[in-house]
N, C-alpha and C positions, 0 to 999 in steps of 0.2 A: 448584426451578429450578436444575439443574446447569449452571453456566457454565464455559467454558474460555477462557483467554486465547489469542488467535490473533495471529500476526504475518504480515503480507503485504507484498510489494514490488510496486509497480505502475510500469512504465515508460510514458512518454508520448512520442508523436511528433506533429509538426504535420501536419495534413491540411486543406488549403484554409483555412489561417489559424487553425484551431482545434486545441487540444491534445486528442488522443484517447488513451485508455488502451490499452495493449497487454495481453499475457497476464499475468494475476496469478500471482505466484509466492509460495508459502507458505514460511515459515522456522520453525525450531523454537524460537527465542528472539530477544530484541531484538538481541543482538550479532551473530548470524548475519544478521539482516535488515539491519543497518547495513553489514556487509561485502558482502552481495549487492548492495545499492543502490550502494555505492561502486564495485564492479566493473562494474556496468552503466552508470554515469554517462557514460562517454565514448562510448557507442554510441547514446544516446537524447537527445532534447531536454531531458527532465527525468525524474527517478526519485524515487519517494517510498516510504518504509517506514512502515507504520502498525501500531498495536497496538489490539485491541478485544476486548471480552468477547462471547462467543457462547453463547447458550442452546442446549445440545445437543438438547433436546427439541423446541423450537419453531422454532429457527433465528433467533430475534430476536437483534439485536446492538446494542451500545452505539455511540455515535458514535466513529469512529476517532480515535485520538490519533496525531499525527505523531511518529515516532521520529527520522527524519532525512530531509532532502530535498536534492536536487541539481537546480538549474535552476528555471525558472518553473513551479512546481507549481500546477495548477488546484485550486480548492476542491472538496472531495469532497462530493457531495450524496447523502444516503441517504434513500430513501422509506420 
């Protein structure tokens, strides 16, 4: 099971009282994810950077671990 560590940044906006995710951005490492999240924080209601392991063959992933968050970040639910 070849797994790779992935880092993503997700901005959130309010829509009809609910927090909805925007376009997911990928980063090359945790520090660049932190910097990207910080740079986006003033333009969104909330921004979160996550790290997870992804199996490159099956696409399965571990539960995301929060690297950094700005604002009221909703709980991430993975099916």
